[in-house]
N, C-alpha and C positions, 0 to 999 in steps of 0.2 A: 601505418598510421593514418588517420582521416585527413582529409585536406581541407585548408582553411577556406571559410566560405564568407562573404560579406554580402548585406542586403541592405537596401534603403528603405526605411520604415518611417511611418508618421507618429510620433508620440506627443500628445497634447498639443497639436498643430504644428509641430516642427519635424523637419525631415532630418532623421538621424542615420547614420551607417552605423548599423551593427556587424561585428566580425567575430567569429568563432570557428569552431570546429564541429558545431552542429548544423544540421541541415538548415535550409533557408525556410522552410516550413515552421521549425522549432523556433527560429529567430522571429517570426511573424507571429507565434502564438505568444512568444514573450511580450512583444510590442503589444499585442491586443489585450494581455493580461494587464499591463501597465495603463493602457488607453482604459481599460473597465474601472480599475481601482481610482484612476483620476477622476472619470465621470462619477462615480459613487461619491467621492469626497465632495466634487462639485456641486452635487444636488444638496448637501448639507447646508443648513442655513449657518451663516457666517463665514464660510469657507473662502468666498470672494473676497472678504476684507482682511484675509490674513496676508503676511508678507509672503514672498516666495520662499523665504528661508523656513517660514513656519510651515507653509504647504509642503514643501519637501520633507520636512521632518515628520509632518503627519502621515503622508504618503508611505516613508519608510517604517514608520511605527505600525501602520496598517498591513504592509507586506510582512514586516516580522510576526505580527501576530498570525496572519494567514501560515506562515511557515511553520510556527510552534505548534498550530493546532494541527497541521497537517502531519508532523513530526509525531505529536502525541497519538493521533490516529493510526500511523504506522506502527508505533511500537504496542499498541492495543492489539492491533489485529498480527502483528509478530508473535505476541505473546498468546493470543487466541490461538494462533496456528501451532506453536510449541505444545500447549495444553492438548489440542486434537491430535497431534502426533504421537504423545505420550499416551493418552486414551487409546488410540489404534493400536499401539505396541501391546498396552495391556490386554486389549481385547483379542488380539493374535496370540499372545501368550496364552491366555485363558482358552483360546480355540485349541491349540496345540495339546494343552492339559486335558482337554475334553477327549480329543481323539486317540490319546495315549490310554486314557481311562476307558473308552468306549472299546478299542483293541482288546485290553485286558479282560473286560466283561465278556467280549464275544468269545474269547479264549476259554474263560471259564464255564462260559453255556455249553461251549462244545465238549469240554470236559465232561461237565455234569451229564449231558444228553448221551455221551459215550458210556459213561457209568452206568446210566438208568438202562441203556439198550444192552449191557453186558449182564444184565441181571438176569 
């Protein structure tokens, strides 16, 4: 089992200790993501006048939006991969059928040549 790690990060100007079974680099990336979202929201007009509760709700909504968009993208990519796997299977099947037909035709040609040479 992975070892639990903890790291101090700066989120929205406050030092917070994050702990988990992920690497320090991962936890730092999470903090960076949050700071980026907070900065994006902070640059919008009227954000500074919101209550802390409203800011937290808006941040959560933005993160949820990112999550659902990423999830939809993953689902679309998985569906695309499944379709490509199906197409590859069909192409392999056609290739095998073509090889079998090619072998049959080669044998038929050999038989016709043999029959011609025996005449």
